[in-house]
ROLOMAR-765300 format. One line per 4 residues: number of its first residue (from 1); their letters; for each residue x, y, z of N, C-alpha, C. Coordinates in steps of 0.2 Angstrom, whole numbers, plus 5000, padded with zeros to 4 digits. Last residue first. Example, Ala and Ser with C-alpha at 12.3 -4.5 7.8 and 13.67 -1.06 7.14 Angstrom:
BEGIN
2	sa	5064,4989,5035,5068,4995,5036,5064,5000,5039  5066,4972,5039,5062,4978,5039,5066,4984,5039
REM end
This chain:
BEGIN
310	araf	4710,3607,5316,4706,3611,5311,4707,3608,5304  4720,3600,5322,4714,3598,5323,4709,3601,5318  4731,3609,5318,4731,3602,5316,4724,3599,5316  4728,3621,5325,4728,3620,5317,4728,3613,5314
306	larl	4729,3616,5338,4723,3618,5335,4722,3618,5328  4743,3613,5338,4738,3608,5339,4731,3610,5337  4748,3626,5336,4749,3621,5331,4744,3615,5331  4744,3632,5348,4741,3634,5341,4742,3629,5336
302	rpwy	4752,3625,5356,4745,3624,5357,4741,3627,5351  4765,3629,5352,4763,3622,5352,4756,3621,5353  4764,3643,5353,4764,3640,5347,4762,3633,5347  4764,3652,5364,4758,3647,5363,4758,3644,5357
298	levl	4776,3658,5362,4775,3655,5368,4769,3650,5368  4775,3664,5349,4780,3659,5351,4779,3655,5357  4764,3672,5350,4764,3667,5345,4769,3662,5347  4768,3681,5361,4762,3677,5362,4762,3671,5357
294	vcgt	4779,3688,5355,4780,3683,5361,4774,3679,5362  4775,3697,5346,4777,3690,5343,4778,3685,5349  4772,3709,5352,4766,3705,5350,4769,3698,5348  4784,3716,5355,4781,3712,5360,4775,3707,5358
290	vlvi	4786,3723,5343,4791,3719,5346,4789,3714,5351  4774,3729,5340,4777,3724,5335,4782,3720,5338  4772,3737,5351,4767,3732,5349,4770,3727,5344  4784,3745,5350,4783,3741,5356,4777,3736,5354
286	almq	4781,3752,5338,4787,3748,5338,4786,3743,5344  4769,3759,5341,4769,3754,5336,4775,3749,5336  4775,3768,5351,4770,3763,5353,4769,3757,5348  4783,3775,5342,4786,3771,5347,4781,3766,5350
282	litp	4773,3781,5334,4778,3776,5331,4781,3772,5336  4767,3789,5344,4763,3784,5340,4768,3779,5337  4779,3791,5358,4775,3793,5352,4771,3788,5349  4776,3790,5376,4779,3787,5369,4775,3790,5363
278	fsgl	4780,3802,5388,4775,3798,5384,4778,3796,5378  4786,3803,5403,4789,3802,5396,4784,3798,5392  4784,3803,5417,4780,3807,5412,4783,3808,5405  4790,3795,5425,4794,3799,5422,4790,3805,5418
274	ilia	4779,3787,5430,4784,3790,5434,4787,3796,5432  4770,3783,5420,4767,3784,5426,4772,3788,5431  4779,3782,5408,4773,3786,5408,4770,3788,5415  4789,3773,5412,4790,3780,5410,4784,3785,5410
270	laaa	4781,3762,5416,4785,3766,5421,4787,3772,5419  4776,3759,5403,4772,3760,5409,4775,3764,5414  4788,3756,5397,4784,3761,5394,4779,3764,5400  4792,3744,5404,4796,3750,5404,4792,3757,5402
266	iipk	4782,3735,5401,4783,3737,5408,4787,3744,5408  4784,3735,5387,4777,3737,5390,4778,3739,5397  4797,3731,5385,4795,3738,5383,4788,3740,5386  4796,3717,5391,4800,3722,5394,4798,3729,5392
262	lffl	4792,3706,5383,4787,3710,5387,4790,3716,5391  4803,3700,5378,4799,3705,5373,4793,3709,5377  4807,3691,5387,4810,3698,5387,4806,3703,5383  4801,3679,5383,4797,3683,5388,4800,3690,5389
258	ysar	4811,3673,5375,4805,3677,5372,4801,3681,5377  4818,3665,5383,4821,3672,5382,4815,3676,5379  4812,3653,5382,4811,3657,5388,4813,3664,5388  4815,3650,5369,4808,3651,5370,4808,3655,5377
254	tidp	4829,3648,5371,4827,3653,5366,4819,3655,5368  4830,3637,5379,4833,3644,5381,4830,3649,5377  4821,3625,5384,4822,3629,5378,4823,3636,5380  4821,3621,5398,4823,3617,5393,4824,3620,5386
250	aasl	4828,3633,5410,4823,3631,5405,4825,3626,5400  4839,3635,5418,4835,3630,5419,4830,3628,5414  4845,3647,5412,4849,3640,5412,4845,3634,5414  4834,3656,5414,4836,3654,5407,4840,3647,5407
246	ggfw	4835,3657,5427,4829,3654,5424,4831,3652,5417  4848,3662,5429,4846,3656,5433,4840,3653,5429  4846,3674,5423,4851,3669,5420,4850,3663,5423  4835,3680,5430,4835,3680,5423,4840,3674,5421
242	mlqt	4838,3678,5444,4831,3676,5442,4832,3675,5434  4850,3685,5445,4850,3678,5447,4843,3674,5444  4847,3698,5441,4851,3693,5437,4851,3686,5439  4837,3702,5451,4836,3701,5444,4840,3697,5440
238	ittn	4845,3702,5463,4839,3698,5462,4838,3697,5455  4856,3711,5459,4857,3705,5464,4851,3700,5462  4850,3721,5450,4856,3716,5449,4856,3710,5453  4838,3727,5454,4840,3726,5447,4846,3722,5445
234	wlal	4840,3726,5468,4834,3723,5465,4836,3722,5458  4853,3731,5471,4850,3725,5475,4844,3722,5471  4856,3742,5462,4861,3736,5463,4857,3730,5466  4845,3750,5461,4848,3747,5455,4853,3741,5456
230	ivls	4844,3753,5475,4839,3749,5472,4841,3746,5465  4856,3760,5476,4855,3754,5480,4849,3750,5477  4853,3771,5467,4858,3766,5466,4858,3760,5470  4842,3777,5473,4841,3774,5467,4847,3769,5465
226	waal	4847,3781,5485,4842,3776,5486,4842,3772,5479  4856,3791,5480,4859,3785,5484,4854,3780,5484  4847,3800,5474,4852,3797,5470,4855,3790,5473  4840,3804,5485,4836,3801,5479,4841,3797,5475
222	apke	4849,3810,5494,4845,3804,5496,4842,3800,5490  4865,3814,5487,4859,3815,5488,4854,3809,5490  4880,3805,5494,4876,3808,5488,4869,3810,5490  4887,3800,5504,4888,3807,5503,4883,3810,5497
218	aisv	4886,3787,5503,4883,3790,5509,4883,3798,5508  4894,3783,5493,4887,3783,5492,4883,3787,5497  4907,3782,5496,4905,3789,5495,4897,3789,5493  4910,3768,5496,4909,3771,5503,4906,3778,5502
214	pnvw	4914,3765,5483,4908,3763,5486,4905,3767,5492  4921,3776,5472,4922,3774,5479,4916,3772,5482  4927,3775,5456,4921,3775,5460,4923,3772,5467  4935,3785,5447,4937,3780,5451,4931,3780,5457
210	tgwa	4936,3791,5431,4931,3791,5437,4932,3785,5441  4942,3791,5419,4945,3795,5425,4941,3795,5431  4938,3784,5408,4934,3790,5410,4938,3794,5416  4947,3774,5408,4945,3777,5402,4942,3784,5403
206	vgvl	4950,3770,5421,4956,3771,5416,4953,3775,5410  4937,3768,5427,4943,3772,5430,4948,3774,5425  4931,3760,5418,4929,3767,5419,4934,3771,5422  4939,3748,5420,4938,3751,5414,4936,3758,5414
202	lwlg	4938,3746,5434,4945,3747,5431,4944,3751,5425  4924,3744,5436,4928,3749,5440,4934,3751,5437  4922,3733,5427,4919,3740,5425,4923,3745,5429  4929,3723,5434,4932,3725,5427,4929,3732,5425
198	iggi	4921,3722,5445,4928,3725,5446,4931,3727,5439  4910,3717,5438,4910,3724,5442,4916,3726,5443  4914,3705,5434,4913,3710,5429,4912,3716,5432  4916,3699,5447,4922,3700,5443,4921,3705,5437
194	mmtl	4902,3699,5450,4907,3702,5454,4914,3704,5451  4896,3691,5440,4894,3698,5441,4899,3702,5446  4903,3679,5441,4904,3683,5435,4901,3690,5436  4900,3675,5455,4907,3676,5453,4907,3680,5447
190	aiir	4886,3674,5454,4889,3678,5459,4896,3680,5457  4884,3665,5444,4881,3671,5443,4885,3676,5448  4889,3653,5450,4893,3656,5444,4890,3663,5443  4881,3652,5462,4888,3652,5462,4891,3656,5456
186	lggh	4868,3650,5456,4870,3656,5461,4877,3657,5461  4870,3638,5448,4868,3645,5445,4870,3650,5450  4883,3626,5447,4877,3629,5451,4876,3636,5449  4893,3620,5440,4895,3622,5447,4889,3626,5450
182	rgmv	4887,3615,5428,4893,3611,5431,4894,3613,5438  4878,3624,5424,4876,3617,5425,4881,3613,5429  4885,3635,5422,4881,3635,5428,4878,3628,5430  4891,3631,5411,4896,3632,5417,4891,3632,5423
178	pkil	4880,3630,5402,4884,3624,5404,4888,3625,5410  4877,3645,5402,4872,3639,5404,4876,3633,5406  4885,3654,5397,4886,3653,5404,4882,3647,5406  4882,3655,5383,4889,3652,5385,4889,3650,5392
174	vayf	4870,3661,5383,4870,3654,5381,4877,3651,5383  4873,3673,5389,4868,3669,5392,4868,3662,5390  4882,3678,5381,4884,3677,5388,4879,3672,5391  4874,3681,5370,4880,3676,5369,4882,3674,5376
170	sgfa	4867,3691,5376,4864,3685,5374,4869,3680,5373  4876,3702,5379,4872,3699,5384,4869,3692,5382  4880,3705,5366,4885,3702,5371,4881,3699,5376  4867,3710,5361,4871,3705,5357,4876,3701,5362
166	acgi	4863,3720,5369,4859,3714,5368,4863,3709,5365  4874,3729,5368,4872,3727,5374,4868,3720,5374  4872,3733,5354,4878,3729,5357,4877,3726,5363  4860,3740,5355,4860,3734,5351,4866,3730,5353
162	allv	4864,3751,5363,4859,3746,5366,4859,3740,5362  4873,3757,5354,4876,3754,5360,4871,3749,5364  4864,3761,5345,4869,3756,5343,4872,3753,5349  4857,3770,5352,4853,3764,5350,4858,3759,5348
158	gplt	4867,3780,5354,4863,3776,5360,4860,3770,5358  4869,3784,5341,4875,3781,5345,4872,3777,5351  4856,3790,5339,4859,3785,5335,4864,3781,5339  4856,3801,5348,4852,3796,5349,4854,3790,5345
154	gaeg	4863,3813,5348,4867,3807,5350,4862,3801,5351  4856,3824,5345,4861,3822,5340,4864,3815,5342  4839,3825,5349,4846,3824,5352,4850,3821,5347  4827,3824,5343,4829,3830,5346,4836,3830,5349
150	altt	4826,3811,5338,4822,3812,5345,4824,3819,5348  4832,3813,5326,4835,3809,5331,4832,3810,5338  4822,3820,5320,4829,3823,5320,4832,3819,5326  4811,3813,5318,4811,3818,5323,4817,3821,5325
146	lagd	4814,3803,5309,4809,3808,5308,4809,3814,5313  4824,3796,5316,4826,3800,5310,4821,3805,5309  4816,3790,5326,4821,3794,5328,4823,3798,5322  4807,3782,5318,4804,3787,5322,4810,3792,5324
142	tllv	4816,3773,5313,4813,3778,5308,4810,3784,5312  4819,3766,5325,4824,3770,5321,4822,3775,5317  4806,3760,5326,4809,3764,5332,4815,3768,5329  4805,3752,5315,4801,3757,5316,4803,3762,5321
138	aigl	4816,3743,5318,4816,3747,5312,4812,3753,5312  4810,3736,5329,4816,3740,5329,4817,3745,5324  4800,3730,5322,4798,3735,5327,4804,3739,5328  4808,3721,5313,4803,3727,5310,4801,3732,5315
134	valv	4813,3713,5323,4817,3717,5319,4813,3723,5316  4801,3707,5327,4804,3711,5331,4809,3715,5328  4798,3700,5315,4793,3705,5317,4796,3709,5322  4809,3691,5315,4808,3696,5309,4804,3702,5311
130	gtvm	4805,3683,5326,4811,3687,5326,4811,3693,5320  4794,3677,5320,4793,3681,5326,4799,3686,5327  4801,3669,5311,4796,3674,5309,4795,3679,5314  4810,3661,5319,4813,3666,5314,4808,3671,5311
126	kvtg	4801,3654,5326,4805,3659,5330,4808,3664,5325  4795,3647,5316,4791,3651,5320,4795,3656,5323  4806,3639,5311,4802,3644,5307,4799,3649,5311  4821,3637,5321,4814,3635,5318,4810,3641,5315
122	phvg	4833,3638,5327,4828,3641,5330,4821,3639,5327  4844,3624,5329,4841,3629,5324,4835,3632,5327  4858,3622,5338,4850,3622,5339,4847,3627,5334  4871,3623,5338,4868,3619,5333,4861,3618,5333
118	nllw	4878,3630,5348,4875,3623,5350,4872,3619,5344  4882,3642,5342,4886,3638,5347,4884,3631,5348  4872,3646,5333,4879,3646,5331,4884,3641,5335  4860,3644,5340,4861,3641,5334,4868,3640,5332
114	naig	4862,3652,5351,4861,3645,5352,4862,3641,5346  4864,3664,5344,4869,3662,5348,4868,3654,5350  4851,3666,5339,4857,3666,5335,4863,3662,5338  4843,3666,5351,4842,3661,5346,4848,3660,5341
110	vfip	4849,3678,5357,4849,3671,5360,4848,3666,5355  4845,3688,5347,4852,3686,5348,4853,3679,5352  4831,3687,5350,4834,3686,5343,4841,3684,5344  4831,3691,5364,4829,3684,5362,4831,3683,5355
106	ittt	4836,3705,5362,4840,3699,5366,4837,3693,5364  4829,3715,5358,4831,3711,5353,4835,3705,5356  4826,3724,5368,4822,3718,5368,4824,3713,5362  4834,3735,5367,4837,3729,5371,4832,3723,5371
102	vtav	4825,3743,5361,4830,3741,5357,4833,3734,5360  4817,3747,5372,4814,3744,5366,4819,3740,5362  4825,3753,5381,4821,3748,5383,4819,3743,5377  4829,3764,5373,4834,3759,5375,4830,3752,5377
98	qivt	4817,3771,5371,4821,3768,5365,4826,3763,5367  4813,3774,5384,4809,3769,5380,4813,3767,5374  4824,3783,5388,4822,3776,5392,4818,3771,5387  4833,3789,5374,4828,3789,5379,4827,3782,5382
94	aydl	4851,3790,5372,4844,3788,5369,4839,3789,5375  4863,3794,5379,4861,3797,5372,4854,3796,5370  4864,3788,5391,4867,3795,5390,4865,3798,5384  4860,3775,5389,4855,3780,5392,4858,3787,5392
90	awhf	4872,3769,5384,4866,3771,5379,4862,3776,5382  4879,3767,5396,4881,3772,5392,4876,3774,5386  4872,3756,5401,4871,3762,5404,4874,3768,5400  4876,3746,5390,4868,3748,5392,4868,3754,5395
86	flyt	4889,3746,5389,4886,3748,5384,4878,3750,5386  4892,3741,5402,4895,3747,5401,4891,3750,5395  4886,3728,5401,4882,3734,5405,4885,3740,5404  4895,3722,5392,4887,3722,5391,4884,3728,5394
82	vtvg	4908,3723,5398,4906,3726,5391,4898,3727,5390  4905,3716,5410,4909,3723,5410,4907,3726,5403  4897,3705,5407,4895,3710,5412,4899,3716,5410  4901,3697,5396,4894,3697,5398,4892,3702,5403
78	mvsl	4915,3699,5395,4911,3699,5390,4904,3701,5392  4920,3697,5409,4921,3703,5405,4917,3704,5399  4915,3684,5411,4913,3690,5416,4914,3697,5412  4921,3676,5402,4914,3677,5402,4911,3683,5405
74	wvin	4934,3678,5407,4932,3681,5401,4925,3681,5399  4932,3671,5420,4934,3678,5419,4932,3681,5412  4929,3658,5416,4924,3662,5420,4926,3669,5420  4940,3654,5410,4934,3654,5406,4929,3658,5410
70	lgek	4950,3655,5420,4950,3659,5414,4944,3660,5410  4945,3645,5429,4945,3652,5431,4945,3656,5425  4940,3631,5431,4940,3635,5425,4940,3642,5426  4945,3626,5444,4944,3622,5438,4943,3625,5431
66	rlpt	4946,3638,5452,4952,3633,5451,4951,3629,5445  4933,3643,5451,4939,3647,5449,4945,3642,5448  4925,3632,5457,4924,3634,5450,4930,3638,5447  4932,3633,5471,4932,3627,5466,4931,3629,5459
62	ildr	4928,3645,5477,4935,3644,5475,4936,3638,5470  4916,3646,5483,4917,3650,5477,4924,3649,5474  4905,3638,5492,4912,3636,5489,4913,3640,5482  4892,3641,5494,4897,3646,5497,4904,3644,5495
58	sdrd	4881,3634,5489,4884,3639,5484,4890,3642,5487  4874,3627,5499,4876,3624,5493,4880,3628,5488  4871,3637,5508,4875,3631,5510,4878,3628,5504  4871,3654,5506,4868,3648,5504,4873,3642,5505
54	wlaw	4879,3664,5510,4874,3662,5514,4871,3656,5513  4887,3665,5499,4890,3663,5505,4885,3661,5510  4877,3670,5490,4880,3664,5488,4884,3661,5495  4875,3683,5495,4869,3678,5495,4872,3671,5494
50	lilg	4887,3689,5494,4885,3688,5501,4879,3682,5501  4888,3689,5480,4893,3686,5484,4890,3684,5491  4877,3698,5478,4876,3691,5475,4882,3686,5479  4882,3710,5483,4876,3707,5486,4875,3699,5484
46	fggl	4893,3712,5474,4894,3710,5481,4888,3707,5485  4885,3715,5463,4890,3709,5463,4891,3707,5470  4879,3727,5467,4875,3721,5465,4879,3715,5465  4891,3735,5469,4886,3734,5474,4882,3728,5473
42	lyrw	4897,3734,5456,4901,3733,5462,4896,3731,5468  4886,3736,5447,4889,3729,5448,4894,3728,5453  4882,3749,5450,4877,3744,5449,4880,3737,5451  4894,3757,5449,4890,3757,5455,4885,3751,5455
38	vste	4896,3755,5435,4901,3753,5441,4897,3752,5447  4886,3760,5429,4887,3753,5428,4892,3751,5433  4887,3774,5432,4881,3770,5435,4883,3763,5435  4898,3778,5424,4899,3777,5432,4893,3773,5435
34	pgav	4892,3777,5412,4898,3773,5413,4899,3772,5421  4881,3787,5413,4880,3780,5412,4886,3776,5414  4880,3798,5428,4882,3797,5421,4883,3789,5420  4867,3799,5439,4874,3798,5438,4875,3796,5431
30	gslk	4853,3800,5442,4857,3806,5440,4864,3806,5439  4844,3790,5446,4851,3792,5450,4854,3798,5448  4835,3790,5436,4833,3793,5443,4839,3794,5447  4841,3782,5427,4840,3789,5425,4839,3793,5431
26	affe	4841,3770,5434,4848,3772,5432,4847,3780,5430  4828,3767,5436,4832,3769,5442,4839,3772,5440  4824,3765,5422,4821,3771,5426,4825,3772,5432  4831,3754,5418,4832,3761,5415,4830,3766,5419
22	ssah	4826,3744,5426,4833,3746,5427,4834,3753,5424  4813,3739,5424,4814,3745,5429,4821,3748,5429  4816,3728,5416,4812,3733,5414,4812,3740,5418  4823,3719,5424,4827,3723,5419,4822,3729,5416
18	gcvg	4813,3715,5433,4819,3719,5435,4822,3722,5430  4805,3708,5424,4802,3714,5428,4808,3718,5430  4814,3698,5420,4811,3703,5415,4808,3710,5418  4815,3691,5432,4820,3694,5429,4819,3700,5424
14	imva	4802,3686,5432,4804,3691,5437,4810,3694,5435  4803,3678,5421,4798,3684,5421,4800,3688,5426  4812,3668,5425,4813,3673,5420,4809,3679,5420  4804,3662,5435,4810,3666,5437,4812,3670,5431
10	pyaw	4793,3657,5427,4792,3662,5432,4798,3666,5434  4802,3647,5420,4798,3653,5416,4796,3658,5422  4807,3639,5430,4811,3642,5426,4808,3648,5422  4800,3630,5438,4800,3637,5440,4804,3641,5435
6	kepi	4803,3618,5433,4796,3620,5433,4795,3627,5435  4817,3616,5435,4814,3617,5428,4807,3620,5428  4823,3625,5449,4820,3619,5446,4817,3621,5439  4838,3634,5451,4831,3635,5450,4828,3629,5447
2	nm	4849,3631,5464,4848,3629,5457,4840,3630,5456  4861,3636,5475,4854,3637,5473,4854,3636,5465
REM end
């Protein structure tokens, strides 16, 4: 399955919606961050493998491993094992809104990665909107300091883990694009997510002593079990295919990634409606600053044309 170029931006937007609700279901599961990442990517990766096997054009999973297995494995470890360990671990320290807002720095890192790895300069407009997003993150951090780190001593480590997640995930998105072009989007996403999930299982087992048994999900309370299933199938199997597949199909990967700036609005709405976690005034300001720049970037060609006519 390869996403056509004309559907790249809608696919990325579906991925953004899935990413925006992932913090919610991770919190709702009641499972500690590192363990949550294992559940999510073992089950979600397995779902992607089944999807690839069902698709006639993607069921050959051996050929990519035979041709560039080491490349796929290290990308899996960097882009899945490390990235999503940091993401779920961050939720043990920082609030849902803080993690959701900090990870919206992903488009900035995508632009940097595309520049460093492919020599594609982001351009003045992207640099300016990136500065606006960084300013929004600075406001978020200031809010944490003014409220004694949101009343929790571990908030700052949580924010730093979220930034690490954004950085590693962005470099993975840029590096995996040519691999997906050679072997197909669904096939490579399925392989990297499953390999990364196995890496998470090993890492969390060795470092934390928590060896997750997927069969034991039936023994968990209903709310926790359903939250983990939704986190795996919706927030991983479908979301990751739409997000990375859409980015790979988009002619401008940096511009497509700017849709990720809409994530805090969706996440904040979910936190308000479902978790009852209302953002502070400064957090709202951070969300506005970070997400506002997406409109300028996405509509810049039209705005430039209007300015030229004026």
